[in-house]
N, C-alpha and C positions, 0 to 999 in steps of 0.2 A: 413894331410900329415905326422904327427909325430906318434901319438899313434893309430889313426884310421886305418892306413893301416894294422896293425896287427889284429885288430878286423875283418876287412873286409876279410882278408886272411883266418882267422879261420872260418868265416861264409861260405866262398866258400868251404872249406874242409868239413864242416858239410853238405853242400849241396851235395857234392860228395857222402857222405855216405847215404844220404837220396834219392839220385837219382833225385834231383831237385835243380837247381841253385837258389841262393837267389835273390829275386826281391825287388827292392827299393819300399817301400810303402809311405815313406815321408822323407823329408829332411828339416832341419831348421838350418840356419847359423846365428851366431852372428858375425857381422863385426867389425873389428878394424878400417878399412878405406875402401874406395872404392876398390872392388876386393881383399880385404885382410880379410880372416876369422880369428877370434880369437878362435872360437869354432864352432863345427858342430855336430848336432844330426841327426843320420840317423836311420830310422826304416826299417828293412828287414823282409820279409816274405818268407815262403816256400809253395809250392803247397799244402802240407798236414799238415803244421804247425809244430812248434817246440817251445813249451813254456819253459822258463828257469827262474831261479832265483839264484843268487849267484853262488856257485860252484855245484849247483844241476841242473840236467836236468830231466824234467818231460816228460815222454813218454806215450802217450795214444794209445793203440792198441785194437781194437775191444771193445771199451768202457771201458777198464780197464787201469787205470793210474798207472805207476810205477815210482819210483824216483831213479835216478842214481846219486851218489856222484862222482864228477869229480876230486877229489884230494884235498890235503891240502896245496899245494905250490902255489906261484904266477905263472902266465903263463910264465913269463920270466925265472923262474927257470926250468920249463919243456922244454922251447925252448933251453936254454943253455945245458941242459943235453942231449937232442936229437942231438944237433949240435956236442957236445963232443963225443957222441957215434958214429956218422957218421965219424968223423975224426979218432977216435981210431980204428975203424974197417976197415978203408980205404974203406968205402962203399959210394955209391953215396948219395949226400945230398937229403933229402926227398922232396925238392922243386926245380923245374927247371925253365927255362926261360918261358915256356908256362904259368905256374902259376903266374909268375911275371907280364907278359903281361896282363893276365886276371884280376889281381888285380889292375893294373894301369887303365885298362878300366873301372872297377867298381868305382874306385876313381874319374875318370873323369866324369862319369855319376852322381855321388853325387854332384860334383861341378856344373854341368849343371842344375840339379834339384833345386839347391839352388840359381840359377840365376847368378852364377859366371862363369868366364872363366876357363876352365881346365888349370892347371899349365903347362907351356911349350908350350902352344898353341899360 
């Protein structure tokens, strides 16, 4: 519920670019107490796959793999810059309520797959 929500949100946005929503392939939770996770590992997949490592994205098309470098800053730096740009330009924020709801639903599904009750349920 802390850092994982950002990763899941990013995974959903990647899925929008790929034309395929991320699908949960496995979930593993480390519990602190009953129904209280201390950590959770979630693996996602896309219909056509998306291999990744560090700040690189490996894209394979027609049997040819290319490497894209995704920047040299932390993801928080990029998020803050995008937020500041949206505020400074008086533009709509790039994420709306529909995305927030979709992210919450994906988080709930992760909890269910880990055998836990979704938060707030």
